[in-house]
PDB file as gemmi writes it, atoms N, CA and C in Angstrom:
CRYST1    1.000    1.000    1.000  90.00  90.00  90.00 P 1                      
ATOM      1  N   MET A   1      18.911  14.975   4.684  1.00  0.00           N  
ATOM      2  CA  MET A   1      17.567  15.266   4.123  1.00  0.00           C  
ATOM      3  C   MET A   1      17.309  13.738   3.981  1.00  0.00           C  
ATOM      4  N   GLU A   2      16.189  13.554   4.065  1.00  0.00           N  
ATOM      5  CA  GLU A   2      15.377  12.347   4.255  1.00  0.00           C  
ATOM      6  C   GLU A   2      14.763  12.041   2.502  1.00  0.00           C  
ATOM      7  N   ASN A   3      14.703  10.971   1.902  1.00  0.00           N  
ATOM      8  CA  ASN A   3      14.299  11.062   0.583  1.00  0.00           C  
ATOM      9  C   ASN A   3      12.585  10.891   0.409  1.00  0.00           C  
ATOM     10  N   LYS A   4      11.973  11.102  -0.341  1.00  0.00           N  
ATOM     11  CA  LYS A   4      10.610  11.023  -0.400  1.00  0.00           C  
ATOM     12  C   LYS A   4       9.911   9.778   0.205  1.00  0.00           C  
ATOM     13  N   ARG A   5      10.280   8.894  -0.546  1.00  0.00           N  
ATOM     14  CA  ARG A   5      10.024   7.654   0.006  1.00  0.00           C  
ATOM     15  C   ARG A   5      10.025   7.203   1.574  1.00  0.00           C  
ATOM     16  N   LYS A   6      11.141   7.390   2.050  1.00  0.00           N  
ATOM     17  CA  LYS A   6      11.238   7.240   3.352  1.00  0.00           C  
ATOM     18  C   LYS A   6      10.489   8.224   4.294  1.00  0.00           C  
ATOM     19  N   THR A   7      10.390   9.597   3.700  1.00  0.00           N  
ATOM     20  CA  THR A   7       9.171  10.379   4.478  1.00  0.00           C  
ATOM     21  C   THR A   7       7.856   9.985   4.345  1.00  0.00           C  
ATOM     22  N   GLY A   8       7.574   9.867   3.008  1.00  0.00           N  
ATOM     23  CA  GLY A   8       6.307   8.981   2.728  1.00  0.00           C  
ATOM     24  C   GLY A   8       5.738   7.876   3.439  1.00  0.00           C  
ATOM     25  N   GLY A   9       6.774   7.050   3.861  1.00  0.00           N  
ATOM     26  CA  GLY A   9       6.696   5.667   4.598  1.00  0.00           C  
ATOM     27  C   GLY A   9       6.324   6.093   5.904  1.00  0.00           C  
ATOM     28  N   ARG A  10       7.139   6.856   6.465  1.00  0.00           N  
ATOM     29  CA  ARG A  10       6.992   7.742   7.893  1.00  0.00           C  
ATOM     30  C   ARG A  10       5.636   8.097   8.307  1.00  0.00           C  
ATOM     31  N   TYR A  11       5.055   9.032   7.467  1.00  0.00           N  
ATOM     32  CA  TYR A  11       3.663   9.537   7.327  1.00  0.00           C  
ATOM     33  C   TYR A  11       2.720   8.257   7.015  1.00  0.00           C  
ATOM     34  N   GLU A  12       3.146   7.564   6.390  1.00  0.00           N  
ATOM     35  CA  GLU A  12       2.141   6.281   6.057  1.00  0.00           C  
ATOM     36  C   GLU A  12       1.763   5.368   7.351  1.00  0.00           C  
ATOM     37  N   GLN A  13       2.854   5.379   8.222  1.00  0.00           N  
ATOM     38  CA  GLN A  13       2.893   4.598   9.118  1.00  0.00           C  
ATOM     39  C   GLN A  13       2.022   5.391  10.199  1.00  0.00           C  
ATOM     40  N   ILE A  14       2.095   6.859  10.404  1.00  0.00           N  
ATOM     41  CA  ILE A  14       1.845   7.421  11.450  1.00  0.00           C  
ATOM     42  C   ILE A  14      -0.149   7.376  10.946  1.00  0.00           C  
ATOM     43  N   ALA A  15      -0.585   7.202   9.696  1.00  0.00           N  
ATOM     44  CA  ALA A  15      -1.626   7.348   9.330  1.00  0.00           C  
ATOM     45  C   ALA A  15      -2.419   6.232   9.810  1.00  0.00           C  
ATOM     46  N   ALA A  16      -1.411   4.948   9.420  1.00  0.00           N  
ATOM     47  CA  ALA A  16      -1.940   3.810   9.877  1.00  0.00           C  
ATOM     48  C   ALA A  16      -2.321   3.722  11.102  1.00  0.00           C  
ATOM     49  N   GLU A  17      -1.430   4.273  12.130  1.00  0.00           N  
ATOM     50  CA  GLU A  17      -1.755   3.900  13.545  1.00  0.00           C  
ATOM     51  C   GLU A  17      -2.839   4.613  13.833  1.00  0.00           C  
ATOM     52  N   TYR A  18      -3.395   5.796  13.412  1.00  0.00           N  
ATOM     53  CA  TYR A  18      -4.352   6.702  13.295  1.00  0.00           C  
ATOM     54  C   TYR A  18      -5.870   5.970  13.138  1.00  0.00           C  
ATOM     55  N   LEU A  19      -5.532   5.331  12.032  1.00  0.00           N  
ATOM     56  CA  LEU A  19      -6.898   4.701  11.504  1.00  0.00           C  
ATOM     57  C   LEU A  19      -6.896   3.340  12.569  1.00  0.00           C  
ATOM     58  N   ARG A  20      -6.077   2.458  12.949  1.00  0.00           N  
ATOM     59  CA  ARG A  20      -6.297   1.515  13.804  1.00  0.00           C  
ATOM     60  C   ARG A  20      -7.105   2.152  15.185  1.00  0.00           C  
ATOM     61  N   GLN A  21      -6.606   3.136  15.637  1.00  0.00           N  
ATOM     62  CA  GLN A  21      -7.046   3.648  16.760  1.00  0.00           C  
ATOM     63  C   GLN A  21      -8.628   4.313  16.454  1.00  0.00           C  
ATOM     64  N   ASN A  22      -8.675   4.379  15.400  1.00  0.00           N  
ATOM     65  CA  ASN A  22     -10.175   4.878  14.916  1.00  0.00           C  
ATOM     66  C   ASN A  22     -10.937   3.601  14.372  1.00  0.00           C  
ATOM     67  N   GLY A  23     -10.762   2.470  14.775  1.00  0.00           N  
ATOM     68  CA  GLY A  23     -11.311   1.223  14.499  1.00  0.00           C  
ATOM     69  C   GLY A  23     -11.201   0.554  13.129  1.00  0.00           C  
ATOM     70  N   PHE A  24     -10.058   1.023  12.251  1.00  0.00           N  
ATOM     71  CA  PHE A  24      -9.870   0.369  11.310  1.00  0.00           C  
ATOM     72  C   PHE A  24      -9.137  -1.079  11.413  1.00  0.00           C  
ATOM     73  N   ARG A  25      -9.104  -2.069  10.330  1.00  0.00           N  
ATOM     74  CA  ARG A  25      -7.984  -3.131  10.605  1.00  0.00           C  
ATOM     75  C   ARG A  25      -7.210  -3.017   9.321  1.00  0.00           C  
ATOM     76  N   ILE A  26      -5.853  -2.597   9.328  1.00  0.00           N  
ATOM     77  CA  ILE A  26      -5.079  -2.530   8.393  1.00  0.00           C  
ATOM     78  C   ILE A  26      -5.224  -4.021   7.631  1.00  0.00           C  
ATOM     79  N   ILE A  27      -5.280  -3.864   6.268  1.00  0.00           N  
ATOM     80  CA  ILE A  27      -4.672  -5.288   5.368  1.00  0.00           C  
ATOM     81  C   ILE A  27      -3.787  -5.254   4.767  1.00  0.00           C  
ATOM     82  N   GLU A  28      -3.496  -4.088   4.158  1.00  0.00           N  
ATOM     83  CA  GLU A  28      -2.068  -4.127   3.285  1.00  0.00           C  
ATOM     84  C   GLU A  28      -1.734  -2.667   3.333  1.00  0.00           C  
ATOM     85  N   GLN A  29      -0.336  -2.437   3.105  1.00  0.00           N  
ATOM     86  CA  GLN A  29       0.199  -1.021   2.733  1.00  0.00           C  
ATOM     87  C   GLN A  29       1.189  -1.102   1.661  1.00  0.00           C  
ATOM     88  N   ASN A  30       1.075  -0.186   0.980  1.00  0.00           N  
ATOM     89  CA  ASN A  30       1.906  -0.021  -0.259  1.00  0.00           C  
ATOM     90  C   ASN A  30       1.572  -1.233  -1.232  1.00  0.00           C  
ATOM     91  N   PHE A  31       0.441  -1.043  -1.799  1.00  0.00           N  
ATOM     92  CA  PHE A  31       0.152  -2.161  -2.810  1.00  0.00           C  
ATOM     93  C   PHE A  31       0.458  -1.498  -4.067  1.00  0.00           C  
ATOM     94  N   PHE A  32       1.563  -1.947  -4.826  1.00  0.00           N  
ATOM     95  CA  PHE A  32       1.958  -1.324  -6.144  1.00  0.00           C  
ATOM     96  C   PHE A  32       1.572  -2.118  -7.057  1.00  0.00           C  
ATOM     97  N   ALA A  33       1.248  -1.248  -8.247  1.00  0.00           N  
ATOM     98  CA  ALA A  33       0.866  -1.614  -9.630  1.00  0.00           C  
ATOM     99  C   ALA A  33       1.626  -1.117 -10.571  1.00  0.00           C  
ATOM    100  N   ARG A  34       1.628  -1.137 -11.908  1.00  0.00           N  
ATOM    101  CA  ARG A  34       2.744  -0.536 -12.825  1.00  0.00           C  
ATOM    102  C   ARG A  34       1.774   0.822 -12.934  1.00  0.00           C  
ATOM    103  N   ILE A  35       0.794   0.958 -12.871  1.00  0.00           N  
ATOM    104  CA  ILE A  35       0.267   2.333 -13.001  1.00  0.00           C  
ATOM    105  C   ILE A  35      -0.131   3.197 -11.737  1.00  0.00           C  
ATOM    106  N   GLY A  36       0.538   2.486 -10.654  1.00  0.00           N  
ATOM    107  CA  GLY A  36       0.118   3.485  -9.476  1.00  0.00           C  
ATOM    108  C   GLY A  36       0.313   2.671  -8.359  1.00  0.00           C  
ATOM    109  N   GLU A  37       0.130   3.479  -6.982  1.00  0.00           N  
ATOM    110  CA  GLU A  37      -0.122   2.424  -5.504  1.00  0.00           C  
ATOM    111  C   GLU A  37      -1.225   3.214  -4.832  1.00  0.00           C  
ATOM    112  N   ILE A  38      -1.450   2.058  -3.999  1.00  0.00           N  
ATOM    113  CA  ILE A  38      -2.520   2.668  -2.773  1.00  0.00           C  
ATOM    114  C   ILE A  38      -1.863   2.505  -1.655  1.00  0.00           C  
ATOM    115  N   ASP A  39      -1.832   3.484  -0.944  1.00  0.00           N  
ATOM    116  CA  ASP A  39      -1.047   3.578   0.433  1.00  0.00           C  
ATOM    117  C   ASP A  39      -1.424   2.599   1.486  1.00  0.00           C  
ATOM    118  N   ILE A  40      -2.883   2.653   1.675  1.00  0.00           N  
ATOM    119  CA  ILE A  40      -3.333   1.673   2.780  1.00  0.00           C  
ATOM    120  C   ILE A  40      -4.507   0.975   2.202  1.00  0.00           C  
ATOM    121  N   VAL A  41      -4.518  -0.322   2.582  1.00  0.00           N  
ATOM    122  CA  VAL A  41      -5.909  -1.183   2.479  1.00  0.00           C  
ATOM    123  C   VAL A  41      -6.398  -1.440   3.498  1.00  0.00           C  
ATOM    124  N   ALA A  42      -7.497  -1.520   3.885  1.00  0.00           N  
ATOM    125  CA  ALA A  42      -8.145  -1.656   5.276  1.00  0.00           C  
ATOM    126  C   ALA A  42      -9.759  -1.948   5.364  1.00  0.00           C  
ATOM    127  N   ARG A  43      -9.972  -2.397   6.559  1.00  0.00           N  
ATOM    128  CA  ARG A  43     -11.622  -2.736   6.545  1.00  0.00           C  
ATOM    129  C   ARG A  43     -12.075  -1.503   7.722  1.00  0.00           C  
ATOM    130  N   GLU A  44     -12.978  -1.002   7.397  1.00  0.00           N  
ATOM    131  CA  GLU A  44     -13.752  -0.153   8.499  1.00  0.00           C  
ATOM    132  C   GLU A  44     -15.384  -0.897   8.406  1.00  0.00           C  
ATOM    133  N   LYS A  45     -15.659  -1.835   9.199  1.00  0.00           N  
ATOM    134  CA  LYS A  45     -17.348  -2.530   9.405  1.00  0.00           C  
ATOM    135  C   LYS A  45     -17.046  -3.305   8.367  1.00  0.00           C  
ATOM    136  N   ASN A  46     -17.960  -3.050   7.497  1.00  0.00           N  
ATOM    137  CA  ASN A  46     -18.012  -4.143   5.961  1.00  0.00           C  
ATOM    138  C   ASN A  46     -17.553  -3.288   4.805  1.00  0.00           C  
ATOM    139  N   TYR A  47     -17.114  -2.016   5.132  1.00  0.00           N  
ATOM    140  CA  TYR A  47     -16.177  -1.794   3.953  1.00  0.00           C  
ATOM    141  C   TYR A  47     -14.830  -1.870   3.738  1.00  0.00           C  
ATOM    142  N   LEU A  48     -14.345  -1.952   2.412  1.00  0.00           N  
ATOM    143  CA  LEU A  48     -13.053  -2.126   2.053  1.00  0.00           C  
ATOM    144  C   LEU A  48     -12.487  -0.793   1.826  1.00  0.00           C  
ATOM    145  N   CYS A  49     -11.497  -0.071   2.514  1.00  0.00           N  
ATOM    146  CA  CYS A  49     -11.132   1.128   2.432  1.00  0.00           C  
ATOM    147  C   CYS A  49      -9.772   1.304   1.502  1.00  0.00           C  
ATOM    148  N   PHE A  50     -10.031   2.015   0.557  1.00  0.00           N  
ATOM    149  CA  PHE A  50      -8.462   2.356  -0.128  1.00  0.00           C  
ATOM    150  C   PHE A  50      -8.176   3.738   0.428  1.00  0.00           C  
ATOM    151  N   VAL A  51      -7.041   3.908   1.098  1.00  0.00           N  
ATOM    152  CA  VAL A  51      -6.814   5.023   1.729  1.00  0.00           C  
ATOM    153  C   VAL A  51      -5.574   5.738   1.128  1.00  0.00           C  
ATOM    154  N   GLU A  52      -5.749   6.998   0.897  1.00  0.00           N  
ATOM    155  CA  GLU A  52      -4.611   7.752   0.367  1.00  0.00           C  
ATOM    156  C   GLU A  52      -3.781   8.785   1.330  1.00  0.00           C  
ATOM    157  N   VAL A  53      -2.871   8.818   1.716  1.00  0.00           N  
ATOM    158  CA  VAL A  53      -2.269   9.485   2.478  1.00  0.00           C  
ATOM    159  C   VAL A  53      -1.516  10.685   2.263  1.00  0.00           C  
ATOM    160  N   LYS A  54      -1.684  11.979   2.587  1.00  0.00           N  
ATOM    161  CA  LYS A  54      -1.317  13.200   2.197  1.00  0.00           C  
ATOM    162  C   LYS A  54      -0.498  13.845   3.222  1.00  0.00           C  
ATOM    163  N   TYR A  55       0.582  14.603   3.027  1.00  0.00           N  
ATOM    164  CA  TYR A  55       1.187  15.209   4.203  1.00  0.00           C  
ATOM    165  C   TYR A  55       1.595  16.304   3.556  1.00  0.00           C  
ATOM    166  N   ARG A  56       1.773  17.465   4.502  1.00  0.00           N  
ATOM    167  CA  ARG A  56       2.337  18.608   4.275  1.00  0.00           C  
ATOM    168  C   ARG A  56       2.791  19.377   5.693  1.00  0.00           C  
ATOM    169  N   THR A  57       4.134  19.998   5.800  1.00  0.00           N  
ATOM    170  CA  THR A  57       4.561  20.538   6.727  1.00  0.00           C  
ATOM    171  C   THR A  57       3.757  21.579   7.721  1.00  0.00           C  
ATOM    172  N   GLY A  58       3.131  22.213   6.547  1.00  0.00           N  
ATOM    173  CA  GLY A  58       2.493  23.557   6.931  1.00  0.00           C  
ATOM    174  C   GLY A  58       1.331  23.899   5.695  1.00  0.00           C  
ATOM    175  N   TYR A  59       0.860  24.896   5.641  1.00  0.00           N  
ATOM    176  CA  TYR A  59      -0.093  25.625   4.754  1.00  0.00           C  
ATOM    177  C   TYR A  59       0.401  26.341   3.657  1.00  0.00           C  
ATOM    178  N   LYS A  60       1.496  26.823   3.448  1.00  0.00           N  
ATOM    179  CA  LYS A  60       1.854  27.543   2.474  1.00  0.00           C  
ATOM    180  C   LYS A  60       1.573  27.174   1.235  1.00  0.00           C  
ATOM    181  N   TYR A  61       1.536  25.710   0.929  1.00  0.00           N  
ATOM    182  CA  TYR A  61       1.123  25.003  -0.499  1.00  0.00           C  
ATOM    183  C   TYR A  61      -0.258  24.691  -0.342  1.00  0.00           C  
ATOM    184  N   GLY A  62      -1.209  25.346   0.431  1.00  0.00           N  
ATOM    185  CA  GLY A  62      -2.418  24.692   0.771  1.00  0.00           C  
ATOM    186  C   GLY A  62      -2.773  23.641   1.582  1.00  0.00           C  
ATOM    187  N   TYR A  63      -4.183  22.870   1.450  1.00  0.00           N  
ATOM    188  CA  TYR A  63      -4.129  21.611   2.487  1.00  0.00           C  
ATOM    189  C   TYR A  63      -3.771  20.588   1.594  1.00  0.00           C  
ATOM    190  N   ALA A  64      -3.430  19.688   2.654  1.00  0.00           N  
ATOM    191  CA  ALA A  64      -2.610  18.212   2.041  1.00  0.00           C  
ATOM    192  C   ALA A  64      -3.547  17.619   1.152  1.00  0.00           C  
ATOM    193  N   ALA A  65      -4.890  17.496   1.604  1.00  0.00           N  
ATOM    194  CA  ALA A  65      -5.846  16.793   0.945  1.00  0.00           C  
ATOM    195  C   ALA A  65      -6.279  17.294  -0.342  1.00  0.00           C  
ATOM    196  N   GLU A  66      -6.171  18.566  -0.552  1.00  0.00           N  
ATOM    197  CA  GLU A  66      -6.294  19.107  -1.957  1.00  0.00           C  
ATOM    198  C   GLU A  66      -5.086  18.444  -2.711  1.00  0.00           C  
ATOM    199  N   ALA A  67      -4.503  17.661  -2.717  1.00  0.00           N  
ATOM    200  CA  ALA A  67      -3.479  16.964  -3.869  1.00  0.00           C  
ATOM    201  C   ALA A  67      -3.879  15.791  -4.357  1.00  0.00           C  
ATOM    202  N   VAL A  68      -4.919  15.560  -3.665  1.00  0.00           N  
ATOM    203  CA  VAL A  68      -5.687  14.164  -4.035  1.00  0.00           C  
ATOM    204  C   VAL A  68      -6.711  14.626  -5.246  1.00  0.00           C  
ATOM    205  N   ASN A  69      -6.172  14.938  -6.554  1.00  0.00           N  
ATOM    206  CA  ASN A  69      -6.783  15.751  -7.244  1.00  0.00           C  
ATOM    207  C   ASN A  69      -7.542  15.039  -8.265  1.00  0.00           C  
ATOM    208  N   TYR A  70      -8.239  15.136  -9.471  1.00  0.00           N  
ATOM    209  CA  TYR A  70      -9.221  14.086 -10.333  1.00  0.00           C  
ATOM    210  C   TYR A  70      -8.127  13.259 -10.970  1.00  0.00           C  
ATOM    211  N   ALA A  71      -6.907  13.601 -11.399  1.00  0.00           N  
ATOM    212  CA  ALA A  71      -6.123  12.332 -11.733  1.00  0.00           C  
ATOM    213  C   ALA A  71      -5.748  11.376 -10.778  1.00  0.00           C  
ATOM    214  N   LYS A  72      -5.382  12.131  -9.840  1.00  0.00           N  
ATOM    215  CA  LYS A  72      -4.965  11.012  -8.581  1.00  0.00           C  
ATOM    216  C   LYS A  72      -6.013  10.123  -8.389  1.00  0.00           C  
ATOM    217  N   GLN A  73      -7.182  10.836  -8.346  1.00  0.00           N  
ATOM    218  CA  GLN A  73      -8.355   9.893  -7.808  1.00  0.00           C  
ATOM    219  C   GLN A  73      -8.500   8.659  -9.114  1.00  0.00           C  
ATOM    220  N   GLN A  74      -8.472   9.049 -10.209  1.00  0.00           N  
ATOM    221  CA  GLN A  74      -8.695   7.951 -11.342  1.00  0.00           C  
ATOM    222  C   GLN A  74      -7.706   7.130 -11.106  1.00  0.00           C  
ATOM    223  N   THR A  75      -6.333   7.346 -11.047  1.00  0.00           N  
ATOM    224  CA  THR A  75      -5.336   6.240 -10.833  1.00  0.00           C  
ATOM    225  C   THR A  75      -5.621   5.459  -9.522  1.00  0.00           C  
ATOM    226  N   ILE A  76      -6.091   6.007  -8.420  1.00  0.00           N  
ATOM    227  CA  ILE A  76      -6.261   5.056  -7.500  1.00  0.00           C  
ATOM    228  C   ILE A  76      -7.495   4.247  -7.570  1.00  0.00           C  
ATOM    229  N   CYS A  77      -8.416   4.490  -8.238  1.00  0.00           N  
ATOM    230  CA  CYS A  77      -9.636   3.560  -8.505  1.00  0.00           C  
ATOM    231  C   CYS A  77      -9.032   2.507  -9.410  1.00  0.00           C  
ATOM    232  N   ARG A  78      -8.179   2.924 -10.557  1.00  0.00           N  
ATOM    233  CA  ARG A  78      -7.930   2.179 -11.393  1.00  0.00           C  
ATOM    234  C   ARG A  78      -6.832   0.954 -10.736  1.00  0.00           C  
ATOM    235  N   VAL A  79      -5.984   1.531  -9.933  1.00  0.00           N  
ATOM    236  CA  VAL A  79      -5.283   0.627  -9.033  1.00  0.00           C  
ATOM    237  C   VAL A  79      -6.210  -0.187  -8.073  1.00  0.00           C  
ATOM    238  N   ALA A  80      -7.229  -0.055  -7.410  1.00  0.00           N  
ATOM    239  CA  ALA A  80      -8.020  -0.526  -6.403  1.00  0.00           C  
ATOM    240  C   ALA A  80      -8.714  -1.482  -7.604  1.00  0.00           C  
ATOM    241  N   ARG A  81      -9.306  -1.389  -8.567  1.00  0.00           N  
ATOM    242  CA  ARG A  81      -9.552  -2.549  -9.248  1.00  0.00           C  
ATOM    243  C   ARG A  81      -8.783  -3.575  -9.466  1.00  0.00           C  
ATOM    244  N   LEU A  82      -7.755  -3.391  -9.832  1.00  0.00           N  
ATOM    245  CA  LEU A  82      -6.453  -4.135  -9.952  1.00  0.00           C  
ATOM    246  C   LEU A  82      -6.206  -5.115  -8.704  1.00  0.00           C  
ATOM    247  N   TYR A  83      -6.242  -4.146  -7.668  1.00  0.00           N  
ATOM    248  CA  TYR A  83      -6.157  -5.024  -6.254  1.00  0.00           C  
ATOM    249  C   TYR A  83      -7.414  -5.925  -5.971  1.00  0.00           C  
ATOM    250  N   MET A  84      -8.540  -5.735  -6.444  1.00  0.00           N  
ATOM    251  CA  MET A  84      -9.479  -6.414  -6.112  1.00  0.00           C  
ATOM    252  C   MET A  84      -9.512  -7.432  -7.005  1.00  0.00           C  
ATOM    253  N   LYS A  85      -9.045  -7.638  -8.429  1.00  0.00           N  
ATOM    254  CA  LYS A  85      -8.870  -8.480  -9.094  1.00  0.00           C  
ATOM    255  C   LYS A  85      -7.724  -9.643  -8.667  1.00  0.00           C  
ATOM    256  N   ALA A  86      -6.585  -8.988  -7.951  1.00  0.00           N  
ATOM    257  CA  ALA A  86      -5.323  -9.451  -7.620  1.00  0.00           C  
ATOM    258  C   ALA A  86      -5.894 -10.402  -6.307  1.00  0.00           C  
ATOM    259  N   ARG A  87      -6.454  -9.829  -5.428  1.00  0.00           N  
ATOM    260  CA  ARG A  87      -6.721 -10.568  -4.159  1.00  0.00           C  
ATOM    261  C   ARG A  87      -8.017 -11.350  -4.073  1.00  0.00           C  
ATOM    262  N   ARG A  88      -8.605 -11.263  -5.289  1.00  0.00           N  
ATOM    263  CA  ARG A  88     -10.010 -12.020  -5.435  1.00  0.00           C  
ATOM    264  C   ARG A  88     -10.987 -11.628  -4.538  1.00  0.00           C  
ATOM    265  N   VAL A  89     -11.287 -10.085  -4.427  1.00  0.00           N  
ATOM    266  CA  VAL A  89     -12.351  -9.663  -3.411  1.00  0.00           C  
ATOM    267  C   VAL A  89     -13.245  -9.552  -4.383  1.00  0.00           C  
ATOM    268  N   PRO A  90     -14.419 -10.299  -3.867  1.00  0.00           N  
ATOM    269  CA  PRO A  90     -15.860 -10.544  -4.684  1.00  0.00           C  
ATOM    270  C   PRO A  90     -16.321  -9.295  -5.042  1.00  0.00           C  
ATOM    271  N   PRO A  91     -16.637  -8.754  -6.237  1.00  0.00           N  
ATOM    272  CA  PRO A  91     -16.893  -7.638  -6.928  1.00  0.00           C  
ATOM    273  C   PRO A  91     -17.952  -6.772  -6.256  1.00  0.00           C  
ATOM    274  N   ALA A  92     -19.200  -7.360  -5.253  1.00  0.00           N  
ATOM    275  CA  ALA A  92     -20.171  -6.831  -4.411  1.00  0.00           C  
ATOM    276  C   ALA A  92     -19.745  -6.348  -3.282  1.00  0.00           C  
ATOM    277  N   THR A  93     -18.421  -6.491  -3.226  1.00  0.00           N  
ATOM    278  CA  THR A  93     -17.894  -5.956  -1.728  1.00  0.00           C  
ATOM    279  C   THR A  93     -18.013  -4.163  -1.542  1.00  0.00           C  
ATOM    280  N   PRO A  94     -18.709  -3.778  -0.557  1.00  0.00           N  
ATOM    281  CA  PRO A  94     -18.715  -2.436  -0.399  1.00  0.00           C  
ATOM    282  C   PRO A  94     -17.230  -1.735  -0.566  1.00  0.00           C  
ATOM    283  N   VAL A  95     -17.176  -0.594  -1.325  1.00  0.00           N  
ATOM    284  CA  VAL A  95     -15.914   0.029  -1.182  1.00  0.00           C  
ATOM    285  C   VAL A  95     -16.042   1.330  -0.894  1.00  0.00           C  
ATOM    286  N   ARG A  96     -14.929   1.656  -0.298  1.00  0.00           N  
ATOM    287  CA  ARG A  96     -14.700   3.368  -0.011  1.00  0.00           C  
ATOM    288  C   ARG A  96     -13.494   3.986  -0.254  1.00  0.00           C  
ATOM    289  N   PHE A  97     -13.530   5.186  -0.847  1.00  0.00           N  
ATOM    290  CA  PHE A  97     -12.071   5.897  -0.839  1.00  0.00           C  
ATOM    291  C   PHE A  97     -11.844   6.674   0.049  1.00  0.00           C  
ATOM    292  N   ASP A  98     -10.781   6.669   0.869  1.00  0.00           N  
ATOM    293  CA  ASP A  98     -10.541   7.556   2.042  1.00  0.00           C  
ATOM    294  C   ASP A  98      -9.324   8.620   1.729  1.00  0.00           C  
ATOM    295  N   VAL A  99      -9.404   9.467   2.732  1.00  0.00           N  
ATOM    296  CA  VAL A  99      -7.991  10.241   2.224  1.00  0.00           C  
ATOM    297  C   VAL A  99      -7.418  10.604   4.067  1.00  0.00           C  
ATOM    298  N   VAL A 100      -6.485  10.080   4.111  1.00  0.00           N  
ATOM    299  CA  VAL A 100      -5.729  10.708   5.591  1.00  0.00           C  
ATOM    300  C   VAL A 100      -4.946  11.623   5.254  1.00  0.00           C  
ATOM    301  N   SER A 101      -5.289  13.133   5.877  1.00  0.00           N  
ATOM    302  CA  SER A 101      -4.496  14.528   5.594  1.00  0.00           C  
ATOM    303  C   SER A 101      -3.940  14.775   6.932  1.00  0.00           C  
ATOM    304  N   ILE A 102      -2.290  14.676   6.784  1.00  0.00           N  
ATOM    305  CA  ILE A 102      -1.647  15.188   7.870  1.00  0.00           C  
ATOM    306  C   ILE A 102      -1.017  16.439   7.439  1.00  0.00           C  
ATOM    307  N   GLN A 103      -1.120  17.560   8.475  1.00  0.00           N  
ATOM    308  CA  GLN A 103      -0.772  18.759   8.142  1.00  0.00           C  
ATOM    309  C   GLN A 103       0.081  19.275   9.405  1.00  0.00           C  
ATOM    310  N   GLY A 104       1.067  19.481   9.570  1.00  0.00           N  
ATOM    311  CA  GLY A 104       2.177  19.386  10.702  1.00  0.00           C  
ATOM    312  C   GLY A 104       1.550  18.518  11.628  1.00  0.00           C  
ATOM    313  N   GLU A 105       0.862  18.811  12.961  1.00  0.00           N  
ATOM    314  CA  GLU A 105       0.644  17.831  13.755  1.00  0.00           C  
ATOM    315  C   GLU A 105      -0.999  17.557  13.719  1.00  0.00           C  
ATOM    316  N   ASP A 106      -1.637  18.061  12.687  1.00  0.00           N  
ATOM    317  CA  ASP A 106      -3.055  17.780  12.673  1.00  0.00           C  
ATOM    318  C   ASP A 106      -3.257  16.641  11.527  1.00  0.00           C  
ATOM    319  N   ILE A 107      -3.964  15.773  11.952  1.00  0.00           N  
ATOM    320  CA  ILE A 107      -4.444  14.561  11.507  1.00  0.00           C  
ATOM    321  C   ILE A 107      -5.925  14.386  10.892  1.00  0.00           C  
ATOM    322  N   ARG A 108      -6.399  14.138   9.744  1.00  0.00           N  
ATOM    323  CA  ARG A 108      -7.712  14.116   9.657  1.00  0.00           C  
ATOM    324  C   ARG A 108      -8.266  12.995   8.955  1.00  0.00           C  
ATOM    325  N   LEU A 109      -9.301  12.627   9.139  1.00  0.00           N  
ATOM    326  CA  LEU A 109      -9.807  11.365   7.973  1.00  0.00           C  
ATOM    327  C   LEU A 109     -10.702  11.789   7.214  1.00  0.00           C  
ATOM    328  N   PHE A 110     -11.034  11.640   6.037  1.00  0.00           N  
ATOM    329  CA  PHE A 110     -11.914  12.153   5.254  1.00  0.00           C  
ATOM    330  C   PHE A 110     -12.393  10.544   4.574  1.00  0.00           C  
ATOM    331  N   ARG A 111     -13.298  10.179   5.085  1.00  0.00           N  
ATOM    332  CA  ARG A 111     -14.079   9.368   4.846  1.00  0.00           C  
ATOM    333  C   ARG A 111     -14.952   9.533   3.309  1.00  0.00           C  
ATOM    334  N   ASN A 112     -14.971   8.451   2.419  1.00  0.00           N  
ATOM    335  CA  ASN A 112     -15.562   8.490   1.380  1.00  0.00           C  
ATOM    336  C   ASN A 112     -15.086  10.071   0.724  1.00  0.00           C  
ATOM    337  N   ALA A 113     -14.025  10.264   0.659  1.00  0.00           N  
ATOM    338  CA  ALA A 113     -13.409  11.623  -0.094  1.00  0.00           C  
ATOM    339  C   ALA A 113     -13.697  11.653  -1.421  1.00  0.00           C  
ATOM    340  N   PHE A 114     -13.859  10.523  -2.185  1.00  0.00           N  
ATOM    341  CA  PHE A 114     -14.551  10.613  -3.655  1.00  0.00           C  
ATOM    342  C   PHE A 114     -14.968   9.422  -4.008  1.00  0.00           C  
ATOM    343  N   SER A 115     -15.904   9.232  -5.047  1.00  0.00           N  
ATOM    344  CA  SER A 115     -16.340   7.806  -5.453  1.00  0.00           C  
ATOM    345  C   SER A 115     -15.566   7.566  -6.865  1.00  0.00           C  
ATOM    346  N   VAL A 116     -15.997   6.325  -6.961  1.00  0.00           N  
ATOM    347  CA  VAL A 116     -15.272   5.219  -8.091  1.00  0.00           C  
ATOM    348  C   VAL A 116     -15.239   6.358  -9.608  1.00  0.00           C  
ATOM    349  N   ARG A 117     -14.297   6.485 -10.168  1.00  0.00           N  
ATOM    350  CA  ARG A 117     -14.284   7.364 -11.439  1.00  0.00           C  
ATOM    351  C   ARG A 117     -14.164   6.370 -12.650  1.00  0.00           C  
TER     352      ARG A 117                                                      
END                                                                             
């Protein structure tokens, strides 16, 4: 059985390829900070996109995207601020928070899935 990190990495690669096929430019994957992680940082047009990848094998435990709850959103926003500071991204840069949901063979992109918390 694969460990969670290896499984997660595999699905993050699938999500990154899906984003590329849909016009995104991947800037970075797995940006780590002490308080959390951002799975994918990408550009779509003039937006800097912070993308959370969630996967589930089926629907027994609900929809994958539902796992990005309020607490997870807050963490992603805090890590995004750290990313922007660390990479010297201008504060006026348009930012968006997206979720890629992988449910079995179904891949969905939720643009602007939540706003800054």
